[in-house]
C-alpha positions as CSV (number, residue, x, y, z in Angstrom):
1,X,15.8,15.9,-4.4
2,X,13.8,12.8,-5.1
3,X,10.1,12.2,-4.6
4,X,7.8,9.2,-4.1
5,X,4.0,9.6,-4.6
6,X,2.5,6.6,-2.7
7,X,-1.1,5.7,-3.5
8,X,-3.2,3.1,-1.8
9,X,-5.2,1.2,-4.3
10,X,-8.9,2.2,-4.9
11,X,-11.9,0.4,-3.5
12,X,-11.9,-3.4,-4.0
13,X,-14.8,-5.5,-5.0
14,X,-17.6,-6.2,-2.5
15,X,-16.2,-9.8,-2.1
16,X,-13.3,-8.5,-0.1
17,X,-15.3,-6.6,2.5
18,X,-15.0,-8.1,6.0
19,X,-12.4,-10.5,4.8
20,X,-8.6,-10.8,5.1
21,X,-7.3,-10.0,1.7
22,X,-3.6,-9.3,1.8
23,X,-2.4,-11.8,-0.9
24,X,-6.0,-12.6,-2.0
25,X,-6.2,-11.2,-5.5
26,X,-9.3,-9.1,-5.9
27,X,-10.0,-6.4,-8.4
28,X,-11.6,-3.0,-8.1
29,X,-15.3,-2.3,-7.6
30,X,-16.9,0.0,-10.1
31,X,-16.5,2.9,-7.7
32,X,-12.8,2.0,-7.4
33,X,-12.3,2.2,-11.2
34,X,-14.0,5.6,-11.2
35,X,-11.8,6.9,-8.4
36,X,-8.6,5.6,-10.1
37,X,-9.5,7.5,-13.3
38,X,-10.2,10.6,-11.2
39,X,-6.9,10.2,-9.4
40,X,-5.1,10.3,-12.8
41,X,-6.8,13.6,-13.6
42,X,-5.9,14.9,-10.1
43,X,-2.2,14.1,-10.6
44,X,-2.1,15.5,-14.2
45,X,0.1,18.5,-13.2
46,X,2.3,16.5,-10.9
47,X,5.7,15.4,-12.3
48,X,6.5,11.7,-12.3
49,X,8.5,9.6,-14.7
50,X,7.5,6.0,-13.6
51,X,4.5,4.2,-12.2
52,X,5.1,1.1,-10.1
53,X,2.5,-1.3,-8.6
54,X,2.0,-4.3,-6.4
55,X,1.3,-7.4,-8.4
56,X,-2.3,-7.6,-7.0
57,X,-5.0,-6.8,-9.5
58,X,-6.5,-4.0,-7.3
59,X,-3.2,-2.1,-7.4
60,X,-2.5,-2.7,-11.1
61,X,-6.0,-1.5,-12.0
62,X,-5.5,1.6,-9.9
63,X,-2.1,2.3,-11.5
64,X,-3.3,1.8,-15.1
65,X,-4.8,5.2,-15.6
66,X,-1.9,6.9,-13.9
67,X,0.6,5.2,-16.3
68,X,-1.6,5.7,-19.4
69,X,-1.9,9.4,-18.7
70,X,1.9,9.7,-19.3
71,X,2.3,7.0,-21.9
72,X,4.1,4.8,-19.4
73,X,3.8,1.1,-18.6
74,X,3.1,0.0,-15.1
75,X,6.2,-1.7,-13.6
76,X,5.1,-4.5,-11.3
77,X,7.3,-5.0,-8.2
78,X,6.5,-8.2,-6.2
79,X,7.8,-6.7,-2.9
80,X,5.1,-4.0,-3.0
81,X,2.5,-6.7,-2.2
82,X,0.4,-6.4,1.0
83,X,1.2,-8.6,4.0
84,X,0.4,-12.3,3.5
85,X,-2.2,-13.4,6.0
86,X,-1.4,-17.0,5.3
87,X,-4.2,-19.4,6.5
88,X,-6.4,-16.4,7.2
89,X,-6.6,-15.3,3.6
90,X,-10.1,-15.0,2.3
91,X,-11.7,-15.8,5.6
92,X,-14.0,-13.4,7.5
93,X,-12.8,-11.8,10.7
94,X,-15.7,-13.6,12.5
95,X,-14.5,-17.0,11.2
96,X,-11.0,-16.4,12.4
97,X,-12.1,-15.2,15.8
98,X,-14.1,-18.4,16.3
99,X,-11.5,-20.8,15.0
100,X,-8.3,-19.1,16.2
101,X,-9.3,-17.1,19.3
102,X,-5.8,-16.8,20.8
103,X,-4.2,-15.6,17.6
104,X,-7.1,-13.3,16.8
105,X,-6.9,-11.7,20.3
106,X,-3.2,-11.1,19.9
107,X,-3.8,-9.7,16.4
108,X,-6.4,-7.2,17.7
109,X,-4.2,-6.1,20.7
110,X,-0.6,-6.1,19.2
111,X,-1.0,-6.5,15.4
112,X,2.6,-5.8,14.5
113,X,3.8,-8.6,16.9
114,X,1.8,-11.4,15.2
115,X,3.1,-13.9,12.6
116,X,0.1,-15.2,10.6
117,X,0.0,-19.0,10.3
118,X,1.6,-19.9,7.0
119,X,2.0,-16.2,6.3
120,X,4.1,-13.2,7.2
121,X,4.7,-10.9,10.2
122,X,4.7,-7.1,10.1
123,X,8.6,-7.3,10.4
124,X,8.7,-9.3,7.2
125,X,6.5,-6.7,5.4
126,X,8.4,-3.8,6.7
127,X,11.8,-5.2,5.6
128,X,10.7,-6.0,2.0
129,X,8.5,-2.9,1.5
130,X,11.2,-0.5,2.7
131,X,13.8,-2.2,0.5
132,X,11.5,-2.0,-2.6
133,X,10.6,1.6,-1.9
134,X,14.2,2.7,-1.4
135,X,15.2,1.0,-4.7
136,X,12.5,2.8,-6.6
137,X,13.4,6.1,-5.0
138,X,17.1,5.6,-6.0
139,X,16.1,4.9,-9.6
140,X,13.9,8.0,-10.3
141,X,13.5,11.7,-9.6
142,X,9.8,11.2,-9.1
143,X,7.8,8.0,-9.2
144,X,4.2,7.0,-8.4
145,X,3.9,3.8,-6.4
146,X,0.5,2.1,-6.2
147,X,0.4,-0.4,-3.4
148,X,-1.4,-1.2,-0.1
149,X,-2.0,0.4,3.2
150,X,0.4,-1.8,5.0
151,X,3.2,-1.1,2.6
152,X,2.7,2.6,2.8
153,X,2.6,2.6,6.6
154,X,5.7,0.4,6.7
155,X,7.7,2.8,4.4
156,X,6.6,6.0,6.2
157,X,7.3,4.4,9.6
158,X,10.8,3.3,8.5
159,X,11.6,6.8,7.1
160,X,10.3,8.6,10.1
161,X,11.8,6.0,12.5
162,X,8.4,5.3,14.1
163,X,8.0,2.3,16.4
164,X,6.1,-0.6,15.0
165,X,3.1,-0.2,17.3
166,X,2.5,3.3,16.0
167,X,1.8,2.4,12.4
168,X,-2.0,2.4,12.7
169,X,-1.8,6.1,13.6
170,X,-1.1,6.6,9.9
171,X,-4.5,6.6,8.3
172,X,-4.7,5.0,4.8
173,X,-7.8,5.6,2.7
174,X,-8.6,4.0,-0.6
175,X,-6.9,6.2,-3.3
176,X,-5.2,8.2,-0.5
177,X,-2.0,9.9,-1.6
178,X,1.1,10.2,0.5
179,X,4.1,12.3,-0.8
180,X,7.6,11.9,0.6
181,X,10.5,14.0,-0.7
182,X,14.1,13.5,0.2
183,X,16.1,16.7,0.7
184,X,19.8,16.1,1.2
185,X,18.9,12.5,1.9
186,X,16.4,13.4,4.7
187,X,12.8,12.2,4.2
188,X,10.2,14.9,4.4
189,X,6.5,13.9,4.4
190,X,4.7,16.6,2.4
191,X,1.3,14.9,2.2
192,X,-0.1,12.0,4.2
193,X,-3.2,10.1,3.0
194,X,-4.5,13.2,1.3
195,X,-5.3,14.8,-2.0
196,X,-3.1,17.0,-4.2
197,X,-5.9,19.1,-5.5
């Protein structure tokens, strides 16, 4: 049996609110730092032998206390990064709706079918995220992966063979924990966006 403990990063700084921030590198808010420390305490009794993170500051800052609690270093894996919104990065949703109404409308109605100008599509994200998560799982009995909502949704959707349009039915809160175990190579979702308390 192998296990992945997938964690969405904690709350980002106020600067990110209302903006596209997939590849935009923002850190954690004070509340996010507190929640990351609390999460390390919450997972104190849970076995894991590695901590991986997206290269984005918000993920690395969330992963830090989890790794420190076990005397581990955070392993940064580039393919765990959030979707790249390309030309939309750092812009508010209102700005995008005004300047790119057709793409914005498509994004709001069929988000997994859109390729962002100068960025990625959901298909790109799903392929690289699934590959990275499967490689981590193959290398460890139990690992924590601190990443982004899109990456976690993509991994779970791939393992459960969900259609792309269904991914937003998988809620992903800041510091939410998802646990997937493989029993005889079959993925079993034990916790989805929850708490291990």
